C-alpha positions in Angstrom: 55.4 51.9 210.9 56.0 50.8 214.3 55.9 53.8 216.6 52.7 54.7 214.7 51.0 51.3 215.1 51.5 51.7 219.3 49.7 55.5 218.7 47.8 53.8 217.3 46.6 51.1 219.7 47.0 54.1 222.8 44.9 56.3 221.5 42.3 53.3 220.9 42.5 52.3 224.7 41.9 56.0 225.4 38.8 56.4 222.9 37.7 53.3 224.5 38.5 54.7 228.5 37.0 57.8 227.8 33.2 56.5 226.0 32.1 55.2 230.0 31.8 59.3 230.1 29.8 59.9 227.6 26.3 60.6 229.1 24.0 58.2 226.5 22.3 55.1 227.3 23.5 53.4 224.0 24.5 50.1 224.1 28.0 50.8 222.1 28.6 53.2 224.5 27.9 51.3 227.2 29.6 48.7 226.2 33.5 49.7 227.7 31.7 49.9 230.8 32.3 46.9 232.3 35.8 46.0 231.3 37.6 48.6 233.4 40.4 46.4 234.3 40.9 44.7 230.7 41.2 48.5 229.7 44.1 50.4 232.6 46.0 46.6 231.8 45.5 48.2 228.0 46.3 51.5 228.6 49.3 51.3 231.0 50.6 48.7 228.5 50.0 50.7 225.7 52.3 53.2 227.9 54.9 50.6 229.1 55.6 49.5 225.5 56.5 53.3 224.2 58.4 53.7 226.9 60.6 50.5 226.3 60.9 50.9 222.9 60.6 54.9 222.1 63.1 57.8 223.6 60.0 60.5 223.5 61.6 63.7 222.3 58.7 65.7 220.9 56.4 66.6 221.3 53.5 65.0 220.1 55.3 62.1 222.3 54.8 64.0 225.8 51.1 64.8 224.3 50.6 61.3 223.7 51.5 60.0 227.4 50.1 62.4 228.9 46.8 61.5 227.7 47.5 58.3 228.2 48.7 58.7 232.0 45.0 60.7 232.4 43.9 57.7 231.1 45.2 55.3 233.5 44.3 57.3 235.7 40.4 57.6 236.0 40.3 53.7 236.7 
């Protein structure tokens, strides 16, 4: 249960950090353009919580961490 919660929070962070890369002029896409520092902190928090809470041992865990680290490195 808690593992899925962390995964959902991490995926939300990933989606929010990738939306500014979409080339469109809609407000719901550009709204996540401004809080770069907060999104980076949120992504870093998701990575740290995942490592302290769980021991990655499945391919899905490594894919999840890779996606989050990629989104963290964008900013």
